[in-house]
N, C-alpha and C positions, 0 to 999 in steps of 0.2 A: 809520956813525953809531951811537953807543951809545943804548940805550933810556933814556928819561927816568926818573929815580928818583922813585918815588911819595913824596909828602909826607904821612906819617901824622899829623903834628902840625905846624902852621905857626906855632906861637907862638915868639917869640924872647925874648932876655934882658930887654928893656925891658917886654915884655908880662907876663912873670912877675913883675917887680918891681912893676908897677902893680897887678896882681891881688892881690899880697900886701899892699900898702899899703891897698888898698880893703877887704880883709878885716880889717885891723888897725883901721880906722876903725869897722867894724861891731861887732867883738867886744872890742876893748880901747880903749874910749873915753877912758881916762886917758892913753893914749900919744898925746901931741899933737905931739911933735917928730919930724917926718918928714924932716929935712934929712940930707944925706949925712954930716954930722959925728956923728950919733947912732950909738952902737954897735949898737943894734938894726937900724937901716937897713943898717949894714955887714954884719950877719949875713944880712939878707934878700938883699942883692946877692950875697953869697958863695954861698948856696944856689941863687939864681937862676942863677948862673954854672954851677954843677955840673949843675943840671937842664937848662940849655941845651945842655951837652955831651952829656947823655944823649939829648935829642931829636935832636941832630945825628946821633948814631950810629944812633938808631932810623930816621931818614929815609934812612939808607944801607943799610937791610935789603934783601937780594937779592930778586929777583922770586919765587923759590920760597917764601921765608918769608912774603911778602905774601899769596900764595895760601893758605898754611897758616893765616894769620890769618883769612882769609875763611871757611875751613872751621870754625874754632873758633867763629865767631859764627853759624854755621848757613847760610851762603850755599852753595847747590849749583846746578850747571848745570841749566837747564831741558832736558828731553829733547825730541827732535823729536816732532811730532805727525803722525799719519797722515791723509792725505786720504781722504775717504769719498765714495762715489757710489752712486746707485741704478742697478743693472744689470738689464736685462730679458732673460730667457731665452725665446727663441721656439721653439715646437714646430714640427716639420716638418709636422704635421697634428693636428687635434683627436684626443685619445686617450680611450679608454673608462676607463682606470685613472688613478690618481694618479701623477704624476711628481714625485720628490723632488729638490730642489736642496740638498745637505747643506752644513753649515758646513765650511769648508776648501777648497771648490771654487775653483780659481784661474782667473782670466781675465786678459787682458793686451792692451796696445796692440801693433800690428805693429812689428816691429824694422826699423829703417832703417839705411842705411850710416853715418849720423852719430850715431844714438842707439840705445841698447839698449831692449828692451821694458820697459814699466812694468807690473809685475805687481800685481794686486789679488786679495784673498782674500775669499770670501763669509763674512760674520760673522753672518748671520741665516738660519736654515733656512727654505726656502720650499717648500710643497707646492702644486703646480699641480693643482688639483682639477678634474675634469670637471664639466660642467653642460649643461643644455639648457633650452629655453624651457618654462616651466610655465604661466604666466598672462600675459595682456595686457589692459590696461585703459587708460582715459583719465580724467583728473580735470578737470572743468570748473570746479568750485568746491570748497570745503572739504567740502560735504555731498553732492556728486553725483559718483559714480564709475561709469563705464559699463564693463562687462566685454565684451571683444572676443574672448575665448578661443574661443568657438564659431564666430564669424565667421571667425577664422583657420583653424580646422579645416575649415570649409566653403568656404574660398577666396573669401569674400565681402569685397570692399573696404569699408573703414570710415574715417570721419574720425577722425584721431588727436587733434585738438583740437576746440574749439568751431567751429561753422560759420564764424563770423567770429572768428578767434583773438584772444585778448587776453592780456596779461602774466599769468602764473600758471597758464595751461593746461598740462597735463602729459600725456605718454605714459608710462604705468607698465608696466614690464617685470619680470615675476616669474620669476627663475631657479629651477631645481629645488633649489638649495642655495646657501649663501653661498660665495663664492670670494674670500676676502681676499687682496689683493696680486696678483691675477691679471689678465690681459688677456683681455677677452671680445670675440669677433667676433660682431657683429650683422649679419645679411644681410637687407636689405630689398628687397621688390618694391613700388615706389611708382608711383602715377599722377601725372602732372604737373598737380597741382591747387593746390598751395600757391604761387600766383602772388604777385608783388609783392616777394619778397625777393631779395637778392643771394646767389646760391648759394655765393659764396666766403666770406661772413661772415653767416650767418643768425643771427637773434636767439634762439639756443638755447644752453642749458647742460645738461650731463649731470651727474647727481648720484646718489649711492648712500646707502642707509640703513645707519648704523653702530650701531644699537641705541639711540641717543639723539637722533639727528636726521639731516637730510640734509647730506651733505658733497659738495663739488664733485669731480668726476673729471676726469682728463686724457684728452683725445681725441687719439689718435695719427693717426687717418685718418678722414675723412668723405667717402665717395665718392657720397653721395646728394644733395649740394647743398641741404642743409636739408630732407631727407625728401621731395624732389621727384622723384627718379629712382631706378631700381633701382641698388643699390650696397651697399658694406660700410661699417660704422662700427666702429672698434676703440676700446674704452673701457677705461681702466686703473682698476680699482677700488681703493679704499683698503685699507690693511692691517687695518682694523677692520670691514670689511664683515660684516654679521650678518643672520641670518634674522629676519623680522618679519611681523606680520599687518596686512594692509590689506584693508578691506572683507571681513573674515572669511576671507581667503585667506592662508595661510602660504607664504612664498617668500623668496628672496634678492632683494629689490627694488632696482631702479634706475629712474631716470626721466629723460626728456628734457623740460625745462621751457622755456616761452616767457618771455623777459625783456624788460624795457623797452629799446627801441632807443636807440642814440646819436642825436645830432642829425642826422647825415647817413646813418644806417643805414636802408635800406628795411625795411618791415614787411609781414607777411602780410595779404593781402586775402581769402584763403580758406584753409581748412584743408587740409593734405596728406591724401591718401588712401593707405592701406596695404592691400595685398592678401596679402602673405606676409611672414613674419618668422621667422627661426631664430636660435639662440644657441649658442655653443660656446666653450670655453676654448682659447686658442691660445698662452698664455705666462704668465709670472709675473715679478714684480719683487721684488728683495731688495737688501739693503745689502751693500756690499763696501768694504774698506779697503785702502789701499796699505801692507800689512804682511803678514808671514808668521806663521802660527800655529804655535807650537812646542808640541808635546804634552807629556805627562808627562815630567819630567826629574829625575833623581836628582842632587842637589848634592854629596853626600858624607856622611861620618860626623862627628858632633859630637865634639869633644875635651873637652867638659864644662867649658870655661872661658869667662869673660866676654869680650865684644867680638869674637867670631868673625866672620869674613867668608867668604862662599862665592860664588865667581863663577859666573855662568850661562854657558851655551855660546854663546848668540847675544846680541849687544848692538848698539845700545842697546835698552832695553825701552820699548815704546811704551805710553802709558796707554790703557787700554781702558774699556769701559762697566762691566765687572765688576771688583771689587777682586782683586788678586793673591792666590792661595790657596797658602799654604805649609803643609805637613804634616810632622810629626815623629813617628817611630815611637814608640809607647808600649806599655805592658803590655797594653792592651785594643784595640790597633789603631793607627790613625793619628789624631793629635790636630791640630786646626786651629789655626794661629797667625794673629794679626791684624796687618795692616800699620798703622804709625803714621808721622806726620811727624817726630817726635822722641821721645826717651825721658824728657822732663822730667816727665811725669805717670804714668810706668810704675812699678809696684811690683815687688818682687823675685819675685813669683809670677805676674805678668801675662805671658801668652804673646804678646809683641809682637816685631815685627821691623821694620826699615827696609829700603827698597830704594833703592839708588843706580841710577837708571834709565840714566844716561849711562855710568857705568863698568860696569854690569851686575853688581852685587854685592848679595847679601842680607846684612844686618848685624844682629847681635844686640847687646843692651844692654851697656853697660860697667859696671865696678865702680869707683866713685870713692872715694878715700880722704878722709875727713873730717878737720877740724882735730884731733880727739881721737884720731886714729889708727885709727879703725874704718873698715870698708869698707861702702859702701852700694851695693847692686846695683839697677840700673835695668833692669827687664825680666828675665824668667826666662832661665835658661841651659838649653839642650837637654841631656838626659842624655848622659854619655859613651858613645860608640859607637852612638848612635841615628842611623839614616839620616834624611836630609832630602830632601824632594822638592817640586817645584813642579808643580801640576796642569796648568798651561798658561799661556802668555803670548804677547804679540805683539811682534815685532821688525821694524824697518824705519822707514817714515815719511819725512818730508821734503817740501820744496817741490816736488820733481820730480813728485809724485803729483797735482798740480792740473792734470790733463789736460782738454782741451776736450771738449765734447759729441761723441758718436759716434766717439770715438777708441778706446774699449775694444771690440774686435770679435773677439778670438780666445779660443777655449776651449782651455785647456792640458790638459784631460782630457776624455774622451768621456763624455757622459751620454746614455743611450738616449732617442731621439725628440726630443732637443734639436738644433735645426738651426743656430741662431746666437745671438749675444749682443751687446748694445749698451748703452751708457750714454746715455740720452736727454737728460741734463743734465750740465753740467760737474762734475768732482770738485772739492771744496773742503775747506779746513781743513788742508792739508799745510803744515807749517812746519819749517824746519831747526832742529837743536838749537842751543842758545845757545853762543856763543863765549866763550872765557876773557876776552877784552877787555871784552865786555859785562858779564860777571859782576863784573869789577873796578870798573866804573863803578856797578854796582848795589849794591856793598858799602856805601859811605857812605850811600846812600838807605835801605838796610835798617837801618843803625844808627840813623838818625834816626826812622824810622817805628816800629821795634820791633813790626811786625805790628799796629799800631793805626791805624785810619782816623780822622783828625781833620781834616786839610786836604784841599783839592781834589786836590793832588798825591798824597796818601796813598791816596785812593780809586782814582785812576787807576793807580798803581803796583801796588796789591794786586789790582785787577781783571785786570791783565796777568799777574800771578803765578798767579791762579786759572785763567786761560784763555790761555796763551801763544800759541795759534793765531790769536787775533783780530788784526786789522790796526791798529785804532785804538780808543781809549777816550777819552771826554769826560765829565767830571763837571760837572753843572749844579747848583750849590748853591741853597739856598732863596732866594727873592727874585728869581731870574733867569728871564725868560721865563714869568712867571706861576707858577713853582714855589712851592707853598705852604710855610709855615713848618714846619720839622722834617723836610722831605722832601729827600732827595738823589737826583737822577736820574743814572744811569750809562748813557750812550749807547754802544752797542757796534756796531762796524763789522767784519764778518768779513773774512778774507783771501779773495781771489778773483783768478783769472788769466783772461785772455782775449786773443784776438788783437787787435793794433792798439790796445790800451788801451781797448777798448770793453767796458763792463760792463752786463749786464742788471739790471733792478730786482730780480729774484729773487735774484741773487747777492749783493746788499747786505743781505739779511735774515738775521741770525744764527738758528741753530736754537734750539729751546726748551731743549734739553739744555745748551747753552752758557750761556744766560741764567740758567737755574736754578742751574748750578754757580757762577757768579759771585755770584749773590744769596746763596747759602748760605755761601760763603766770606766775603763781606763782613759778613754778619749776625753772625758770631762775633767780628768785629773793630771793629764800629761803636761810636760813643759811645752812652751810654744816652739814650734819647729820640729818636734819629735813626731815620727810616724810609727804607728804600732801595727804589728802583724801578729795575730793570734792564730796558732796552728798546732797540730800534733807534732811531736819530735820525729826525727828520722829514726826508724826502727831497724836494728840489725839483728836478724835472726841467727841463732847459733845451733849447731847440732853436735852432740858429743856421742862418739862411738867408743865403747869401752868393753874390755874383756876382763872379768874378775875370776878369782879362784876362792871358793868358799872353804871354810874350815870343816873338818870332819863332823858329821851328823848335823850339819846346817842345811836347811831346805834351800836349794837353788832358786826356787820360785819366789820364796819370801825375800831372799837377798836381792833378787832382781827387782822386785817391787820397791823395796826400801831404797835401792840405788837410784831408780828412776825418780822417786819422790824427792830424794836429796838433791839431785841435779836440777829438777824443775823448781825446787824451793830456793836453791842458791842463786841460780841465774834467772831471777824473777824481777821484773821491772818495778813491782810495787812493794814486795816484802823480802827481796833477796839482798845480795851484797854482803860485805864484811860486817856491817852494823845492823842488818835486818830491816833497814828503812827503804829498801829498793836499790837496785843496781845503780851506782853513781853514773851520772851523765859523763860521757867521754872516757870512762875508765876502761883500759884495755883488758882483754881476756887472755890469760896464759894457761897453757895446758897443765902447768903445775898446780893450779887451783883445783882442777878436776881430780888429780891424784889426791890432793889434800881432803877434798870433800868425800871421796869414795873410801879412802883408807880409814876414816873414822867410823865407818859403819860397823855395828856389832855383827859378828859372824863372818867377817871377811878375813881371808888369810893374807892376800896381797893383790894388788892391781897388776894384771898381766900386761895390759896395754891400754892406752887411751889416745884418741885422736880428736882434734877440734876442727870443725868445718864452719865456714860462713854459709848462711842460707838466705835466699831471697824471701822476704816476708810475704810477697804476693804469689809468686809462682812456685816457691818451694825449691827452686833449683839450688843445688849444693855446689860449693866451690871446692878448691883443693884443700887437702889436709895442711894444717899449719900449727906451729908451736905457740904463736902469739898473734892475736888479732887486734889490730889498732883501729880505734874509732875516733871520730871527731868529737869536739866538746858539746855539740848539740845532738848527738846520737845516743840512743838508749838501747841497751841489749835486752833481748828476751829469748826464752827457750822456744825454738821452733819444733824440733823433734829429736829425741834422744833414743839411742839404742844400746842396750846392755846385754851382754852374754855372760852367763855365770857357769863356770866349770866346777865339777865336784873334785875334791882332793883324792 
């Protein structure tokens, strides 16, 4: 079967004749005879016939020429993007000196018989700084801080909160220095005094001071049951942890704060008592990307002519946080050249270059012949014989890098005193490079928008162009869902992968860097007077509780697993919904869809009962059972937690 020929112009003979007659009426009002007997109409039909033949030949242009036309209008393939993840390097034991995790350190997933290892490269240097406990205090209210440092030295137990704890009470821990991005081991010796709480979910949060305020920390392990028994607590401090002064004491402060309990969460009836506390650094967290860092690379020697192209050794080139740096040898050393998207605004002396990330080519500006015969140079030309070099770039990327949590476990090189490595959360942001077929579909859209945001479709298309790694983009114009006049809301849903179609709420939140990049890109292309707000959508979590009856000789466990997978797959923000392209924005949820999804499962006899509940995405609090859940046009549904009970026949 031959490939379908692209229709570059769908006008026919009669369309051309009608357009010409319409223009005649507008510009030659004295010409009133438009019948076929008029000689002028005969000329119109003659020229229309000739143009029709030209369009016919144009529409038979080969595929290669069509691609060249796309290049002429500036359509280029989007390069792949690299997945990123935070990886934690754990020390074999607390160390007295600083352990450095340099940029370029490689970690990977284990290699299996079916898949090769997925390699990640550290892109952010991390210094694992040693620390020890310097101060200890407790805060009962804003003006009352009790110092317990001397009690710890004398091994005298003390209450870490008020005698009858209340929300806002805090245990303050002062480290000898700030340890940004590090994991701190706190070893407690506690007496069982903090009665009343559930040791599996105490009403406590850990926070650290970053120089401007308290920010929440991640707790990797709590073996104290809410400071009730002797045990360890591992706290991951933020990257901006800073030294500060509290109650005239300077230290790297963190705190354990009592918070308001949930409706069914037990609360303290008495404060815990602490008799001993030590602190030490046992690890550090840094960023890693699914790409390989290529160091300094010599591209070649300039020939001193316009339009030169220099290939790089590794391709495709993955976009990084820092712009690509090209240097050309000059009389006084190496001169830096600036990357640009095109040469339309480049003068003959501007040191500009373009990068074709997919083909892996560095391109210099062309010389264009003008109608009067002169040549206009767009962008400077490197001197003849001058060496060119790239200071460094990233290569790799792709969807394969979106690995699940705790999959990155291998060190590909030895670092002294580092025992193991792990990613505590899933890697996200990896997208395969654009295909030629998709670029051909994008060409007509590019011609229509001309990089200007006017319609809803324009905003969505340009947002995807600014951040091709995102999964979905929704433009909410003024007047919809309370959006004020003059404001355009761009809702962004990031790419995410997980097993069995289940997505956590944290995976559906785009990072600040992506939102800022889209906002900056659209701000240069918006209409005058339009204000742009780029943010994640409002997420509505849902919970399905269902009771099924299995057919004879069907395993209830297998049916339960299949039912949960079907529910998570159908009510999925990225791949669910009726068409499998993600649950539509603003589409209500009806319990009848739950019956429809479950009744199609193999091995099911019938659905005994099914209930639908709204769930808060942050707290997990569940609402009342409902038959139909209405959501606004800017709200996106995702599966929070489903429960299925299977009964045997």
